[in-house]
N, CA, C and O atoms as a CHARMM CRD file, in Angstrom:
* protein
*
  292
    1    1 MET  N      0.73200  -1.13100   0.15000 PROA 1      0.00000
    2    1 MET  CA    -0.11300   0.29500  -0.02100 PROA 1      0.00000
    3    1 MET  C      0.62000   1.24000   0.06200 PROA 1      0.00000
    4    1 MET  O      1.17400   1.41400   1.14700 PROA 1      0.00000
    5    2 ARG  N      0.85600   2.08200  -0.92700 PROA 2      0.00000
    6    2 ARG  CA     1.30500   3.21000  -0.94400 PROA 2      0.00000
    7    2 ARG  C      0.53900   4.44600  -0.94800 PROA 2      0.00000
    8    2 ARG  O     -0.41000   4.57200  -1.72200 PROA 2      0.00000
    9    3 PRO  N      0.95300   5.56800   0.03400 PROA 3      0.00000
   10    3 PRO  CA    -0.23500   6.81200  -0.20400 PROA 3      0.00000
   11    3 PRO  C     -0.03000   7.32100  -1.17200 PROA 3      0.00000
   12    3 PRO  O      1.18600   7.35500  -1.36100 PROA 3      0.00000
   13    4 VAL  N     -0.91600   8.04700  -2.43200 PROA 4      0.00000
   14    4 VAL  CA    -0.74000   8.78400  -3.19500 PROA 4      0.00000
   15    4 VAL  C      0.45200  10.17200  -2.82300 PROA 4      0.00000
   16    4 VAL  O      1.21100  10.69500  -3.63800 PROA 4      0.00000
   17    5 GLU  N      0.30100  10.51900  -1.34300 PROA 5      0.00000
   18    5 GLU  CA     1.83600  11.79500  -1.23200 PROA 5      0.00000
   19    5 GLU  C      1.43500  11.08300   0.08900 PROA 5      0.00000
   20    5 GLU  O      0.59100  10.34700   0.60000 PROA 5      0.00000
   21    6 PRO  N      3.22200  12.15800   0.43800 PROA 6      0.00000
   22    6 PRO  CA     3.02900  11.91600   2.26300 PROA 6      0.00000
   23    6 PRO  C      2.67200  12.21800   3.29400 PROA 6      0.00000
   24    6 PRO  O      3.08000  13.29600   3.72700 PROA 6      0.00000
   25    7 LEU  N      1.89500  11.51700   4.00200 PROA 7      0.00000
   26    7 LEU  CA     1.50200  11.38200   5.13300 PROA 7      0.00000
   27    7 LEU  C      2.22100  12.44200   6.04400 PROA 7      0.00000
   28    7 LEU  O      3.42000  12.22000   6.21600 PROA 7      0.00000
   29    8 ARG  N      1.59200  13.79000   6.78700 PROA 8      0.00000
   30    8 ARG  CA     2.65400  14.12500   7.80700 PROA 8      0.00000
   31    8 ARG  C      1.95000  13.85500   9.37500 PROA 8      0.00000
   32    8 ARG  O      1.14900  14.46800  10.08100 PROA 8      0.00000
   33    9 LEU  N      2.76300  12.52400   9.48900 PROA 9      0.00000
   34    9 LEU  CA     2.56700  11.17200  10.95900 PROA 9      0.00000
   35    9 LEU  C      3.91200  11.58900  11.67400 PROA 9      0.00000
   36    9 LEU  O      4.97800  12.08900  11.31300 PROA 9      0.00000
   37   10 ASP  N      3.52900  11.28200  12.49400 PROA 10     0.00000
   38   10 ASP  CA     4.71100  11.57300  13.60000 PROA 10     0.00000
   39   10 ASP  C      5.10300  10.48600  13.56400 PROA 10     0.00000
   40   10 ASP  O      4.32700   9.63100  13.13600 PROA 10     0.00000
   41   11 GLN  N      6.85500   9.97100  14.12500 PROA 11     0.00000
   42   11 GLN  CA     7.35300   9.11200  14.18500 PROA 11     0.00000
   43   11 GLN  C      6.43200   8.29800  15.22000 PROA 11     0.00000
   44   11 GLN  O      5.85500   8.84600  16.15900 PROA 11     0.00000
   45   12 HSD  N      6.35100   6.69000  14.88600 PROA 12     0.00000
   46   12 HSD  CA     5.08200   5.20400  15.57300 PROA 12     0.00000
   47   12 HSD  C      4.04700   6.37500  16.12600 PROA 12     0.00000
   48   12 HSD  O      3.87000   6.54000  17.33400 PROA 12     0.00000
   49   13 GLN  N      3.47100   7.06300  15.25200 PROA 13     0.00000
   50   13 GLN  CA     2.14600   7.67700  16.02300 PROA 13     0.00000
   51   13 GLN  C      1.19800   6.34000  15.12000 PROA 13     0.00000
   52   13 GLN  O      1.26400   6.16900  13.90300 PROA 13     0.00000
   53   14 HSD  N      0.46100   5.61800  15.96300 PROA 14     0.00000
   54   14 HSD  CA     0.07900   4.92700  15.32400 PROA 14     0.00000
   55   14 HSD  C     -1.45500   4.85400  14.63800 PROA 14     0.00000
   56   14 HSD  O     -2.05800   5.55300  15.45200 PROA 14     0.00000
   57   15 VAL  N     -2.26500   4.52400  13.84300 PROA 15     0.00000
   58   15 VAL  CA    -3.08000   5.44000  12.66100 PROA 15     0.00000
   59   15 VAL  C     -3.84600   3.64900  12.21100 PROA 15     0.00000
   60   15 VAL  O     -3.48000   2.47900  12.10200 PROA 15     0.00000
   61   16 SER  N     -4.87700   4.35300  12.10400 PROA 16     0.00000
   62   16 SER  CA    -6.06100   2.36800  11.44000 PROA 16     0.00000
   63   16 SER  C     -6.00900   3.18900  10.11000 PROA 16     0.00000
   64   16 SER  O     -5.77600   4.39300  10.00500 PROA 16     0.00000
   65   17 VAL  N     -6.35800   2.00500   8.79900 PROA 17     0.00000
   66   17 VAL  CA    -6.71400   2.33500   7.77900 PROA 17     0.00000
   67   17 VAL  C     -7.56700   1.46100   7.50900 PROA 17     0.00000
   68   17 VAL  O     -7.66600   0.48600   8.25400 PROA 17     0.00000
   69   18 ILE  N     -8.32800   1.58600   6.46700 PROA 18     0.00000
   70   18 ILE  CA    -9.54200   1.26100   6.07000 PROA 18     0.00000
   71   18 ILE  C     -9.59500   1.47200   4.26900 PROA 18     0.00000
   72   18 ILE  O     -9.96800   2.50500   3.71300 PROA 18     0.00000
   73   19 ILE  N     -9.14900   0.28000   3.61000 PROA 19     0.00000
   74   19 ILE  CA    -9.65800   0.15100   2.76200 PROA 19     0.00000
   75   19 ILE  C    -11.15900  -0.56700   1.92200 PROA 19     0.00000
   76   19 ILE  O    -11.70600  -1.62900   2.21800 PROA 19     0.00000
   77   20 PHE  N    -11.59200   0.48700   0.73100 PROA 20     0.00000
   78   20 PHE  CA   -12.62500   0.05500   0.26000 PROA 20     0.00000
   79   20 PHE  C    -11.96700  -0.27000  -1.02200 PROA 20     0.00000
   80   20 PHE  O    -10.84800  -0.03100  -1.47600 PROA 20     0.00000
   81   21 ASP  N    -13.34300  -1.08500  -1.60700 PROA 21     0.00000
   82   21 ASP  CA   -13.03400  -2.11700  -2.44300 PROA 21     0.00000
   83   21 ASP  C    -13.11800  -1.41200  -3.97900 PROA 21     0.00000
   84   21 ASP  O    -12.33900  -1.66000  -4.89900 PROA 21     0.00000
   85   22 GLU  N    -14.24000  -0.48600  -4.02400 PROA 22     0.00000
   86   22 GLU  CA   -13.83900   0.66000  -5.04700 PROA 22     0.00000
   87   22 GLU  C    -14.19900   2.09100  -4.80400 PROA 22     0.00000
   88   22 GLU  O    -15.13900   2.58000  -4.17700 PROA 22     0.00000
   89   23 ILE  N    -13.06700   2.71400  -5.55400 PROA 23     0.00000
   90   23 ILE  CA   -13.31900   3.99900  -5.12000 PROA 23     0.00000
   91   23 ILE  C    -13.59800   5.05900  -6.52900 PROA 23     0.00000
   92   23 ILE  O    -13.22700   4.98500  -7.70100 PROA 23     0.00000
   93   24 ALA  N    -14.54700   6.18400  -5.66700 PROA 24     0.00000
   94   24 ALA  CA   -14.79000   6.84500  -7.69900 PROA 24     0.00000
   95   24 ALA  C    -14.10100   8.00300  -7.67600 PROA 24     0.00000
   96   24 ALA  O    -13.74500   8.88700  -6.89600 PROA 24     0.00000
   97   25 ASP  N    -14.01300   7.55100  -9.28100 PROA 25     0.00000
   98   25 ASP  CA   -13.20300   8.13400  -9.95100 PROA 25     0.00000
   99   25 ASP  C    -13.91900   9.38400 -10.78100 PROA 25     0.00000
  100   25 ASP  O    -14.44800   9.48900 -11.88800 PROA 25     0.00000
  101   26 ASP  N    -13.59500  10.49500  -9.39100 PROA 26     0.00000
  102   26 ASP  CA   -14.85200  11.99500 -10.39000 PROA 26     0.00000
  103   26 ASP  C    -14.06600  12.89200  -9.62300 PROA 26     0.00000
  104   26 ASP  O    -14.59500  13.77000  -8.94200 PROA 26     0.00000
  105   27 GLY  N    -12.45300  12.67800  -9.70700 PROA 27     0.00000
  106   27 GLY  CA   -11.56200  13.68400 -10.09000 PROA 27     0.00000
  107   27 GLY  C    -11.41100  14.07200  -8.70300 PROA 27     0.00000
  108   27 GLY  O    -10.50200  14.90100  -8.71900 PROA 27     0.00000
  109   28 GLU  N    -11.81600  13.91900  -7.49900 PROA 28     0.00000
  110   28 GLU  CA   -11.68700  14.37400  -6.35500 PROA 28     0.00000
  111   28 GLU  C    -11.05000  14.16900  -5.86400 PROA 28     0.00000
  112   28 GLU  O    -10.59000  13.04400  -6.06100 PROA 28     0.00000
  113   29 GLU  N    -10.39700  15.02700  -4.76000 PROA 29     0.00000
  114   29 GLU  CA    -9.34200  14.44200  -3.98100 PROA 29     0.00000
  115   29 GLU  C     -9.60400  13.46700  -2.74900 PROA 29     0.00000
  116   29 GLU  O    -10.48000  13.76500  -1.93600 PROA 29     0.00000
  117   30 LEU  N     -8.88200  12.35200  -2.61000 PROA 30     0.00000
  118   30 LEU  CA    -8.60000  11.59300  -1.41800 PROA 30     0.00000
  119   30 LEU  C     -8.87700  12.03300  -0.20800 PROA 30     0.00000
  120   30 LEU  O     -7.78600  12.29700   0.29700 PROA 30     0.00000
  121   31 GLN  N    -10.00500  12.33900   0.79600 PROA 31     0.00000
  122   31 GLN  CA   -10.16200  12.79200   1.97900 PROA 31     0.00000
  123   31 GLN  C    -10.04500  11.80500   2.79800 PROA 31     0.00000
  124   31 GLN  O    -10.23800  10.71600   2.25600 PROA 31     0.00000
  125   32 PHE  N     -9.70800  11.75400   4.32200 PROA 32     0.00000
  126   32 PHE  CA   -10.34100  11.07300   5.84900 PROA 32     0.00000
  127   32 PHE  C    -11.23400  11.29800   6.08700 PROA 32     0.00000
  128   32 PHE  O    -11.50900  12.39500   6.57200 PROA 32     0.00000
  129   33 ALA  N    -12.20900  10.27400   5.83900 PROA 33     0.00000
  130   33 ALA  CA   -13.46200  10.08600   6.58200 PROA 33     0.00000
  131   33 ALA  C    -13.23800  10.43400   8.06900 PROA 33     0.00000
  132   33 ALA  O    -12.26200  10.10000   8.74000 PROA 33     0.00000
  133   34 PRO  N    -14.60500  11.36700   8.59000 PROA 34     0.00000
  134   34 PRO  CA   -14.60300  11.32700   9.82000 PROA 34     0.00000
  135   34 PRO  C    -14.80200   9.97400  10.87200 PROA 34     0.00000
  136   34 PRO  O    -15.69100   9.18500  10.55000 PROA 34     0.00000
  137   35 ARG  N    -14.02300   9.68500  12.09200 PROA 35     0.00000
  138   35 ARG  CA   -14.15300   8.35200  12.79600 PROA 35     0.00000
  139   35 ARG  C    -15.59300   8.16900  13.11000 PROA 35     0.00000
  140   35 ARG  O    -15.77900   6.96700  13.30300 PROA 35     0.00000
  141   36 GLU  N    -16.71400   8.86400  13.24700 PROA 36     0.00000
  142   36 GLU  CA   -17.53500   8.10800  12.96000 PROA 36     0.00000
  143   36 GLU  C    -18.40500   7.55600  11.97000 PROA 36     0.00000
  144   36 GLU  O    -19.52700   7.08400  12.15400 PROA 36     0.00000
  145   37 GLU  N    -17.60900   7.69200  10.63200 PROA 37     0.00000
  146   37 GLU  CA   -18.28100   7.11200   9.26800 PROA 37     0.00000
  147   37 GLU  C    -17.89900   5.56900   9.52300 PROA 37     0.00000
  148   37 GLU  O    -18.68800   4.62900   9.42800 PROA 37     0.00000
  149   38 PHE  N    -16.46200   5.48800   9.88300 PROA 38     0.00000
  150   38 PHE  CA   -15.79000   4.30400   9.43200 PROA 38     0.00000
  151   38 PHE  C    -15.91300   3.46700  11.03400 PROA 38     0.00000
  152   38 PHE  O    -16.56400   2.42600  10.94400 PROA 38     0.00000
  153   39 GLU  N    -15.58100   3.66200  11.92700 PROA 39     0.00000
  154   39 GLU  CA   -15.87000   3.43600  12.77400 PROA 39     0.00000
  155   39 GLU  C    -17.14300   2.12700  13.59600 PROA 39     0.00000
  156   39 GLU  O    -17.02500   1.55500  14.68000 PROA 39     0.00000
  157   40 PRO  N    -18.38200   2.00600  12.46500 PROA 40     0.00000
  158   40 PRO  CA   -19.37700   0.99100  13.09000 PROA 40     0.00000
  159   40 PRO  C    -18.88500   0.10800  11.92000 PROA 40     0.00000
  160   40 PRO  O    -19.69700  -0.80400  11.76600 PROA 40     0.00000
  161   41 LEU  N    -17.76100   0.02200  10.94800 PROA 41     0.00000
  162   41 LEU  CA   -17.60500  -0.44500   9.43600 PROA 41     0.00000
  163   41 LEU  C    -16.17900  -1.74200  10.21300 PROA 41     0.00000
  164   41 LEU  O    -15.98600  -2.84600   9.70400 PROA 41     0.00000
  165   42 ALA  N    -15.39100  -1.22800  11.45700 PROA 42     0.00000
  166   42 ALA  CA   -14.48000  -2.34900  11.60600 PROA 42     0.00000
  167   42 ALA  C    -15.32000  -2.96100  11.98300 PROA 42     0.00000
  168   42 ALA  O    -16.49300  -2.69800  12.24800 PROA 42     0.00000
  169   43 ASP  N    -14.47700  -4.22200  12.04400 PROA 43     0.00000
  170   43 ASP  CA   -14.01900  -5.73700  12.17000 PROA 43     0.00000
  171   43 ASP  C    -13.36600  -5.98400  13.75100 PROA 43     0.00000
  172   43 ASP  O    -12.17100  -6.28000  13.76500 PROA 43     0.00000
  173   44 HSD  N    -13.80100  -5.92100  14.57600 PROA 44     0.00000
  174   44 HSD  CA   -13.13400  -5.90300  16.22200 PROA 44     0.00000
  175   44 HSD  C    -12.83000  -6.95200  16.40700 PROA 44     0.00000
  176   44 HSD  O    -12.15600  -7.12200  17.42300 PROA 44     0.00000
  177   45 SER  N    -13.17300  -8.26000  15.49900 PROA 45     0.00000
  178   45 SER  CA   -13.34100  -9.26400  16.24200 PROA 45     0.00000
  179   45 SER  C    -11.64600 -10.07000  15.67400 PROA 45     0.00000
  180   45 SER  O    -11.44900 -11.28400  15.73300 PROA 45     0.00000
  181   46 VAL  N    -10.92200  -9.35600  15.31400 PROA 46     0.00000
  182   46 VAL  CA    -9.19600  -9.03500  14.25600 PROA 46     0.00000
  183   46 VAL  C     -8.71600  -9.19300  15.32300 PROA 46     0.00000
  184   46 VAL  O     -9.00900  -8.23300  16.03600 PROA 46     0.00000
  185   47 THR  N     -8.07200  -9.96500  15.86800 PROA 47     0.00000
  186   47 THR  CA    -6.86300  -9.44300  17.36800 PROA 47     0.00000
  187   47 THR  C     -5.86000  -8.87600  16.33100 PROA 47     0.00000
  188   47 THR  O     -5.98200  -8.97000  15.10900 PROA 47     0.00000
  189   48 LEU  N     -4.96800  -8.34300  16.92500 PROA 48     0.00000
  190   48 LEU  CA    -3.41600  -8.22900  17.00800 PROA 48     0.00000
  191   48 LEU  C     -2.75000  -8.95300  16.34100 PROA 48     0.00000
  192   48 LEU  O     -2.10700  -8.90500  15.29200 PROA 48     0.00000
  193   49 GLU  N     -3.05800  -9.81900  17.30300 PROA 49     0.00000
  194   49 GLU  CA    -1.68400 -11.32800  17.04100 PROA 49     0.00000
  195   49 GLU  C     -2.30000 -12.34800  15.32200 PROA 49     0.00000
  196   49 GLU  O     -1.69300 -13.19400  14.66500 PROA 49     0.00000
  197   50 THR  N     -4.16000 -11.54300  15.06300 PROA 50     0.00000
  198   50 THR  CA    -4.11300 -12.50700  13.61700 PROA 50     0.00000
  199   50 THR  C     -3.10500 -11.92500  12.77500 PROA 50     0.00000
  200   50 THR  O     -2.18500 -12.47900  12.17300 PROA 50     0.00000
  201   51 VAL  N     -3.74600  -9.55600  12.89400 PROA 51     0.00000
  202   51 VAL  CA    -2.45800  -9.06300  12.18900 PROA 51     0.00000
  203   51 VAL  C     -1.36400  -9.24200  11.74000 PROA 51     0.00000
  204   51 VAL  O     -1.00800  -9.30500  10.56300 PROA 51     0.00000
  205   52 ARG  N     -0.73700  -9.34000  12.75100 PROA 52     0.00000
  206   52 ARG  CA     0.54600 -10.16400  12.74100 PROA 52     0.00000
  207   52 ARG  C      0.71200 -11.10300  12.52200 PROA 52     0.00000
  208   52 ARG  O      1.71500 -11.07200  11.81000 PROA 52     0.00000
  209   53 GLY  N      0.33200 -12.33100  12.66100 PROA 53     0.00000
  210   53 GLY  CA     0.02900 -13.49900  11.54100 PROA 53     0.00000
  211   53 GLY  C      0.06000 -13.30200  10.25600 PROA 53     0.00000
  212   53 GLY  O      1.05800 -13.68100   9.64300 PROA 53     0.00000
  213   54 ALA  N     -1.02300 -12.66400   9.55600 PROA 54     0.00000
  214   54 ALA  CA    -0.68700 -12.14400   8.43800 PROA 54     0.00000
  215   54 ALA  C      0.31900 -11.50500   7.98700 PROA 54     0.00000
  216   54 ALA  O      1.06800 -12.03600   7.16700 PROA 54     0.00000
  217   55 LEU  N      0.49000 -10.42300   8.37800 PROA 55     0.00000
  218   55 LEU  CA     1.57300  -9.12800   7.97800 PROA 55     0.00000
  219   55 LEU  C      3.23300 -10.12800   7.98700 PROA 55     0.00000
  220   55 LEU  O      4.17600  -9.84900   7.24700 PROA 55     0.00000
  221   56 SER  N      3.22900 -11.31500   9.03200 PROA 56     0.00000
  222   56 SER  CA     4.31600 -12.14600   9.26600 PROA 56     0.00000
  223   56 SER  C      5.01000 -13.43200   7.56600 PROA 56     0.00000
  224   56 SER  O      5.95500 -14.20700   7.41900 PROA 56     0.00000
  225   57 LYS  N      3.75900 -12.92200   6.61600 PROA 57     0.00000
  226   57 LYS  CA     3.91600 -13.77000   5.41100 PROA 57     0.00000
  227   57 LYS  C      4.22700 -13.46700   4.64700 PROA 57     0.00000
  228   57 LYS  O      4.06500 -14.12200   3.61800 PROA 57     0.00000
  229   58 ILE  N      4.88400 -12.26100   4.65000 PROA 58     0.00000
  230   58 ILE  CA     4.38700 -11.22300   3.70000 PROA 58     0.00000
  231   58 ILE  C      6.19200 -11.30100   3.13900 PROA 58     0.00000
  232   58 ILE  O      6.97000 -10.69100   3.87200 PROA 58     0.00000
  233   59 PRO  N      6.68800 -11.88300   2.13500 PROA 59     0.00000
  234   59 PRO  CA     8.20800 -11.87400   2.41400 PROA 59     0.00000
  235   59 PRO  C      8.80800 -11.01600   2.26600 PROA 59     0.00000
  236   59 PRO  O      8.33200 -10.10900   1.58400 PROA 59     0.00000
  237   60 GLY  N      9.95200 -10.89600   2.74500 PROA 60     0.00000
  238   60 GLY  CA    11.02000  -9.18600   2.28600 PROA 60     0.00000
  239   60 GLY  C     11.13300  -9.28000   3.97900 PROA 60     0.00000
  240   60 GLY  O     11.03000 -10.02700   4.95200 PROA 60     0.00000
  241   61 SER  N     11.46400  -7.74600   3.46900 PROA 61     0.00000
  242   61 SER  CA    11.42200  -6.71700   5.00200 PROA 61     0.00000
  243   61 SER  C     10.27300  -5.72200   4.44600 PROA 61     0.00000
  244   61 SER  O     10.23700  -5.77900   3.21700 PROA 61     0.00000
  245   62 LEU  N      9.36400  -4.86500   4.96900 PROA 62     0.00000
  246   62 LEU  CA     8.26200  -4.05700   4.93100 PROA 62     0.00000
  247   62 LEU  C      9.01800  -2.56900   4.95900 PROA 62     0.00000
  248   62 LEU  O      8.75000  -1.60200   4.24600 PROA 62     0.00000
  249   63 ASP  N     10.28600  -2.69400   6.23600 PROA 63     0.00000
  250   63 ASP  CA    11.19500  -1.49000   6.50900 PROA 63     0.00000
  251   63 ASP  C     12.04500  -1.34300   5.28700 PROA 63     0.00000
  252   63 ASP  O     12.21800  -0.15500   5.01800 PROA 63     0.00000
  253   64 ALA  N     12.65700  -2.21100   4.42400 PROA 64     0.00000
  254   64 ALA  CA    13.48500  -1.86500   3.47100 PROA 64     0.00000
  255   64 ALA  C     12.78100  -1.19200   2.25200 PROA 64     0.00000
  256   64 ALA  O     13.14700  -0.18200   1.65000 PROA 64     0.00000
  257   65 ASN  N     11.39300  -2.18900   1.96000 PROA 65     0.00000
  258   65 ASN  CA    10.55000  -1.43400   1.28200 PROA 65     0.00000
  259   65 ASN  C     10.33300  -0.09800   1.19600 PROA 65     0.00000
  260   65 ASN  O     10.46800   0.53600   0.15000 PROA 65     0.00000
  261   66 PHE  N      9.85900   0.57000   2.69000 PROA 66     0.00000
  262   66 PHE  CA     9.80800   1.53200   2.92300 PROA 66     0.00000
  263   66 PHE  C     10.82900   2.81100   2.18600 PROA 66     0.00000
  264   66 PHE  O     10.76600   3.76300   1.40900 PROA 66     0.00000
  265   67 LEU  N     12.12900   1.76600   3.38300 PROA 67     0.00000
  266   67 LEU  CA    13.79200   3.03200   2.70000 PROA 67     0.00000
  267   67 LEU  C     13.87200   2.91200   1.54900 PROA 67     0.00000
  268   67 LEU  O     14.28400   3.89900   0.93900 PROA 67     0.00000
  269   68 VAL  N     13.60100   1.95000   0.93500 PROA 68     0.00000
  270   68 VAL  CA    14.26300   2.55100  -0.63700 PROA 68     0.00000
  271   68 VAL  C     12.86500   3.35100  -1.47800 PROA 68     0.00000
  272   68 VAL  O     13.14200   4.00400  -2.48400 PROA 68     0.00000
  273   69 GLU  N     11.57800   3.27800  -1.08300 PROA 69     0.00000
  274   69 GLU  CA    10.72700   4.24800  -1.48000 PROA 69     0.00000
  275   69 GLU  C     11.05100   5.46100  -1.01200 PROA 69     0.00000
  276   69 GLU  O     10.82100   6.31700  -1.86600 PROA 69     0.00000
  277   70 ARG  N     11.40000   5.80900  -0.21500 PROA 70     0.00000
  278   70 ARG  CA    12.20800   7.22900   0.70300 PROA 70     0.00000
  279   70 ARG  C     12.91200   7.97800  -0.11900 PROA 70     0.00000
  280   70 ARG  O     12.80800   9.11700  -0.57400 PROA 70     0.00000
  281   71 ASN  N     13.98700   6.70200  -0.25800 PROA 71     0.00000
  282   71 ASN  CA    14.76400   7.39200  -1.22100 PROA 71     0.00000
  283   71 ASN  C     15.01700   7.60900  -2.35200 PROA 71     0.00000
  284   71 ASN  O     16.00000   8.09200  -2.91400 PROA 71     0.00000
  285   72 GLU  N     13.55900   7.02000  -2.86900 PROA 72     0.00000
  286   72 GLU  CA    13.29800   7.82200  -4.53800 PROA 72     0.00000
  287   72 GLU  C     12.77400   8.94900  -5.11800 PROA 72     0.00000
  288   72 GLU  O     12.81900   9.38100  -6.27000 PROA 72     0.00000
  289   73 ARG  N     11.96400   9.58400  -3.49300 PROA 73     0.00000
  290   73 ARG  CA    12.03200  10.75000  -3.43500 PROA 73     0.00000
  291   73 ARG  C     12.53800  11.69100  -3.46700 PROA 73     0.00000
  292   73 ARG  O     11.91100  12.73600  -3.29400 PROA 73     0.00000
């Protein structure tokens, strides 16, 4: 997953990401939705251990990928 533009986040800031299957291609800029809009859609049954397990199956190093992207800018 790559943001369209750099995000203004502090180091070690925790964020939540929601991925929609379809994005309207109406030319409007992508904006963050208010928490009240996406919170009901969250699946709170997914544990941190489940997420870590799924991410651990990704080959290679995500850190290395981020560093390569950062250096390309």
